[in-house]
Every structure is written in structure tokens, then in C-alpha cells.
KOLVEX-258977 format. One record per residue (C-alpha): x, y, z. Coordinates in Angstrom, 1 decimal. Last residue first. Layout:
N
{r {X,Y,Z}}
...
This chain:
266
{r {7.9,18.1,19.8}}
{r {6.8,14.5,19.5}}
{r {4.0,13.1,17.3}}
{r {6.1,10.0,16.7}}
{r {6.4,10.3,12.9}}
{r {6.7,14.1,12.9}}
{r {9.2,14.1,15.8}}
{r {11.2,11.4,14.0}}
{r {11.4,13.7,10.9}}
{r {12.4,16.7,12.9}}
{r {15.1,14.7,14.8}}
{r {16.3,13.3,11.4}}
{r {17.2,16.6,9.9}}
{r {14.8,17.7,7.1}}
{r {14.4,17.0,3.3}}
{r {10.8,17.3,2.1}}
{r {9.4,14.5,-0.2}}
{r {7.3,15.8,-3.1}}
{r {8.5,13.2,-5.7}}
{r {10.6,15.9,-7.4}}
{r {12.3,16.6,-4.1}}
{r {13.1,13.0,-3.6}}
{r {14.7,12.6,-7.1}}
{r {16.6,15.9,-6.8}}
{r {18.1,15.0,-3.4}}
{r {19.0,11.5,-4.7}}
{r {20.7,13.0,-7.8}}
{r {22.9,15.2,-5.5}}
{r {23.6,12.3,-3.3}}
{r {24.7,10.2,-6.3}}
{r {27.0,12.8,-7.7}}
{r {28.7,13.3,-4.3}}
{r {28.9,9.6,-3.4}}
{r {30.4,8.4,-6.7}}
{r {33.8,7.3,-5.2}}
{r {31.9,5.6,-2.3}}
{r {33.5,6.6,1.0}}
{r {30.5,8.7,1.9}}
{r {28.1,5.8,2.1}}
{r {24.5,6.8,1.2}}
{r {22.2,6.6,4.2}}
{r {18.5,7.4,4.2}}
{r {16.7,8.7,7.4}}
{r {13.3,8.3,8.9}}
{r {12.7,4.8,7.4}}
{r {10.3,2.0,8.3}}
{r {10.7,-1.2,6.2}}
{r {8.4,-3.9,4.9}}
{r {10.3,-6.5,2.8}}
{r {9.3,-7.7,-0.7}}
{r {11.2,-10.9,-1.3}}
{r {13.3,-11.0,-4.5}}
{r {16.2,-13.0,-3.1}}
{r {18.4,-9.9,-2.7}}
{r {15.5,-8.2,-0.9}}
{r {13.1,-5.7,-2.6}}
{r {12.4,-2.8,-0.2}}
{r {9.2,-1.5,1.2}}
{r {7.7,1.5,2.9}}
{r {6.0,2.6,-0.3}}
{r {7.0,6.3,-0.5}}
{r {10.3,6.4,1.5}}
{r {11.5,2.9,1.0}}
{r {10.5,2.8,-2.7}}
{r {12.1,6.1,-3.4}}
{r {15.4,4.9,-2.0}}
{r {15.3,1.6,-3.8}}
{r {14.6,3.4,-7.1}}
{r {17.6,5.7,-6.5}}
{r {19.8,2.7,-5.8}}
{r {18.8,1.0,-9.0}}
{r {19.4,4.1,-11.0}}
{r {22.8,4.7,-9.4}}
{r {24.1,1.3,-10.4}}
{r {27.0,0.5,-8.1}}
{r {24.8,-1.3,-5.6}}
{r {26.7,-3.0,-2.7}}
{r {25.8,-6.5,-1.6}}
{r {26.0,-7.8,-5.2}}
{r {28.8,-10.3,-4.4}}
{r {28.8,-11.4,-0.8}}
{r {31.6,-10.3,1.5}}
{r {29.8,-7.0,2.1}}
{r {27.3,-9.0,4.1}}
{r {23.7,-8.4,3.0}}
{r {21.9,-5.9,5.2}}
{r {19.1,-6.8,7.6}}
{r {15.5,-6.7,6.7}}
{r {14.8,-10.4,7.3}}
{r {14.7,-11.1,3.5}}
{r {18.3,-9.8,3.2}}
{r {18.9,-6.4,1.9}}
{r {21.3,-5.0,-0.8}}
{r {23.1,-1.8,-0.1}}
{r {23.2,1.5,-2.0}}
{r {20.0,3.2,-0.6}}
{r {20.3,2.1,3.0}}
{r {17.3,2.8,5.2}}
{r {17.5,4.0,8.8}}
{r {15.0,4.2,11.6}}
{r {15.5,7.0,14.1}}
{r {14.9,5.6,17.6}}
{r {14.1,7.5,20.8}}
{r {15.9,5.9,23.8}}
{r {14.3,4.4,26.9}}
{r {16.8,1.6,27.3}}
{r {14.2,-1.0,26.4}}
{r {13.4,0.9,23.2}}
{r {17.1,1.0,22.3}}
{r {17.5,-2.7,23.0}}
{r {14.6,-3.5,20.6}}
{r {16.0,-1.3,17.9}}
{r {19.5,-2.9,18.3}}
{r {17.9,-6.4,18.2}}
{r {16.3,-5.5,14.9}}
{r {12.7,-4.5,13.9}}
{r {13.6,-1.3,12.0}}
{r {17.2,-0.5,11.4}}
{r {19.2,1.7,13.7}}
{r {20.0,5.3,14.5}}
{r {19.7,5.9,18.3}}
{r {18.6,9.5,19.0}}
{r {20.4,11.3,21.8}}
{r {18.1,12.5,24.6}}
{r {19.3,9.6,26.8}}
{r {22.6,11.3,27.2}}
{r {25.7,9.5,28.5}}
{r {24.1,6.6,30.4}}
{r {21.5,6.1,27.6}}
{r {24.1,6.0,24.9}}
{r {26.3,3.4,26.7}}
{r {23.3,1.3,27.7}}
{r {22.0,1.3,24.1}}
{r {25.4,0.1,22.8}}
{r {25.7,-2.6,25.5}}
{r {22.1,-3.8,24.9}}
{r {22.8,-4.3,21.2}}
{r {26.0,-6.2,21.9}}
{r {24.3,-8.6,24.3}}
{r {21.2,-8.9,22.0}}
{r {23.2,-10.0,18.9}}
{r {21.5,-9.8,15.5}}
{r {21.3,-6.0,14.7}}
{r {24.3,-5.5,17.0}}
{r {26.5,-7.4,14.6}}
{r {25.4,-5.2,11.7}}
{r {26.1,-1.9,13.6}}
{r {29.4,-3.1,15.1}}
{r {30.5,-4.4,11.7}}
{r {30.1,-1.1,10.1}}
{r {29.5,1.9,12.4}}
{r {27.1,2.4,15.3}}
{r {24.8,5.4,14.8}}
{r {24.5,8.0,17.6}}
{r {22.3,11.1,17.4}}
{r {21.8,14.9,17.6}}
{r {24.9,16.3,19.2}}
{r {24.2,20.0,20.1}}
{r {26.8,22.1,18.3}}
{r {28.4,25.2,20.0}}
{r {31.8,24.6,18.4}}
{r {33.7,23.4,21.5}}
{r {30.6,21.6,22.6}}
{r {30.6,19.5,19.4}}
{r {34.3,18.8,19.8}}
{r {33.8,17.4,23.3}}
{r {30.7,15.5,22.0}}
{r {33.0,13.6,19.6}}
{r {35.1,12.3,22.5}}
{r {32.0,11.5,24.7}}
{r {30.5,9.4,21.9}}
{r {33.8,7.6,21.4}}
{r {34.4,6.7,25.1}}
{r {30.8,5.6,25.6}}
{r {31.0,3.3,22.6}}
{r {34.2,1.7,23.9}}
{r {32.7,1.4,27.4}}
{r {29.6,-0.4,26.2}}
{r {31.4,-2.6,23.7}}
{r {34.0,-3.7,26.3}}
{r {31.4,-4.4,28.9}}
{r {29.3,-6.5,26.5}}
{r {32.4,-8.5,25.7}}
{r {34.4,-8.1,22.5}}
{r {35.4,-10.8,20.0}}
{r {35.8,-8.4,17.1}}
{r {33.6,-8.3,14.0}}
{r {35.5,-6.8,11.1}}
{r {34.3,-3.8,9.1}}
{r {35.7,-1.1,11.5}}
{r {38.1,0.2,8.9}}
{r {40.0,-3.0,9.1}}
{r {43.3,-1.4,10.2}}
{r {41.4,1.1,12.4}}
{r {39.6,-1.6,14.3}}
{r {38.5,-0.5,17.7}}
{r {34.9,-1.6,17.1}}
{r {32.9,1.4,15.9}}
{r {31.3,4.7,17.0}}
{r {29.7,7.0,14.5}}
{r {28.6,10.0,16.6}}
{r {26.0,12.4,15.3}}
{r {25.9,15.9,13.8}}
{r {23.1,18.0,12.2}}
{r {24.0,19.8,9.1}}
{r {23.6,23.6,9.1}}
{r {26.5,24.2,6.7}}
{r {28.7,26.1,9.1}}
{r {27.9,23.6,11.9}}
{r {28.8,20.7,9.6}}
{r {32.1,22.3,8.7}}
{r {33.0,22.9,12.4}}
{r {32.1,19.3,13.3}}
{r {34.3,18.1,10.4}}
{r {37.3,20.3,11.4}}
{r {37.3,19.1,15.0}}
{r {36.8,15.5,14.2}}
{r {39.6,15.6,11.5}}
{r {42.0,17.2,14.0}}
{r {41.2,14.8,16.8}}
{r {41.5,11.7,14.5}}
{r {39.0,10.1,12.2}}
{r {38.7,6.5,11.1}}
{r {37.8,3.1,12.5}}
{r {38.3,3.9,16.3}}
{r {38.8,7.6,16.0}}
{r {35.3,9.0,16.5}}
{r {34.0,8.9,12.9}}
{r {31.2,11.4,12.3}}
{r {27.7,10.5,11.3}}
{r {26.0,13.3,9.3}}
{r {22.6,14.9,9.1}}
{r {20.7,17.1,6.5}}
{r {23.1,16.3,3.7}}
{r {24.0,17.9,0.3}}
{r {26.1,20.7,1.7}}
{r {28.3,18.2,3.5}}
{r {29.1,16.0,0.5}}
{r {31.5,18.3,-1.3}}
{r {33.7,19.1,1.7}}
{r {33.4,15.5,2.9}}
{r {34.6,13.7,-0.2}}
{r {35.8,10.3,1.2}}
{r {38.9,9.1,2.9}}
{r {42.3,10.9,3.1}}
{r {45.2,9.3,4.8}}
{r {47.9,11.6,6.1}}
{r {46.7,11.5,9.7}}
{r {43.1,10.3,9.7}}
{r {40.2,10.5,7.2}}
{r {36.8,9.1,8.3}}
{r {35.3,12.5,9.1}}
{r {32.0,11.6,7.4}}
{r {29.4,8.8,7.1}}
{r {26.4,10.0,5.2}}
{r {22.8,11.2,6.0}}
{r {19.7,12.3,4.2}}
{r {16.6,12.9,6.4}}
{r {13.1,12.3,5.1}}
{r {9.9,14.3,5.1}}
{r {6.5,12.9,4.0}}
{r {4.7,11.4,1.0}}
{r {1.7,9.3,2.2}}
{r {2.4,5.6,1.9}}
{r {1.4,3.4,-1.0}}
{r {0.0,0.0,0.0}}
């Protein structure tokens, strides 16, 4: 059944450069976004990059969130580590607090937290990890939005911890029939065809559905759409996505505003 057109948030992962290594196209991407997830040093980012990226987002009026990961700089946070719940909780707390320090320096109120890469996907299926992430966020600032996928262990843990959820859809990633993302190790897990990705994005926003890799039609709830900032075509794709959504009558707003509309909050 077709959904009523509404607002949507556009996000990307930013601040993933570190030292002499440059990752992504942050300067070009930031003006195209309404929200951004900033690396906190464990998979990318360093104090100088975090500082500059928060400042750039503030100047562009882009809402800022933390993007904590497993401590896996070598693997870019895309490997599942054998971490206890306590380790996950304290690692996430450490990263969120670090980024918030730069937000406070620049007069920015942090909007949300979204786990990165393997931590995000592992938490979707693993209750202990999901609860640890939610506990870290709630203990630091329960007003922070938890960005997660609909109907996952991470979503359930966020609700149990009293957090407000922002549901995320991925425009350039293939889905499993259970609504989770197909592993990057599987061929076809990342869409390189812009047309296919644009159609998936529009379907999630206007129809509330996505076609899984096996052809199954999966129901999804989305407040925010993610396009990966380290994709070489990210800037061109995000510009095309903005145009496609606007043409379809979908307003672009920061995720806190979108979530408030969905939940009836202030």
C-alpha cells in the first residue's frame, strides 16, 4: 500500500580521514546532507579531523551524530571483534564523549548516535552487543537518537533503554529477507548502479518496502536514508538523490524533525 509522502533525512558517514590518509569527499558532501555521522577515532578520524568536520557541519547547518565502531582502524571497522558487552559499552561511551567534546567546542548539540560497520550489523543480530550500545548512549545522554534499522535487536535494545529511535534505510546496499543488510563479502551486496539505488530509496520512502536480494518484498520504516561517503560516486549520487526525492514531493529535514513528525513529539 502506498504511503503518504513525507519528510526524510539524508545522511552519510563523514570524518573518516586520519593522519595523512584521506577518505571520502566530505567538503562536497556536507552541503547535500541534513545529518552526518562522524567517525570517532576507532575506525577512522582523528582529533584534527573530528574538530574540522564538526565545524564544517555547523557552518552548513548539518546535524551531527557520533559513529562509534569496534576498535579496528586497520580493518576500517568492518570486522567483528570478539568483544564482551562491557568492552562494547565502554568503547561506545568513550567515542560518543570524545566527539561531543568537539561539538561543545563549536556550540553544536549532538543529535544522534549510529554504530559503524561491523558493530552496527553485529548489534542487529546480537542482543548482548545491542544492549551494550544502548546502555552506553542512555548513560551518557538519553536525549540522543539511536539510529538503527527497523525490527532489529538494536532497535529493541534502544526501546528498552528508553531511547528514541531513528529508523535508517540504505540506498546503496542489498537487503536480506529479514530486513538486515547483505554482508559485504557477498557479491552484489553494494549497488553501483545509481538508477537501482535511486529506485530503492524512493520505494523505501514512498512505499515503505524494499526488494531483498532473493526477490522478497520486505516492509521497512525509514526516517533517514544513508549513502556511504567513501563511495567514489557519493557526491554525484547524493545530488541525484536529493533531486529525485524533491521531485517526488518529499521534504528534506534533519532526522530529529522527521522522527518528531512520525512519533508526534515536539
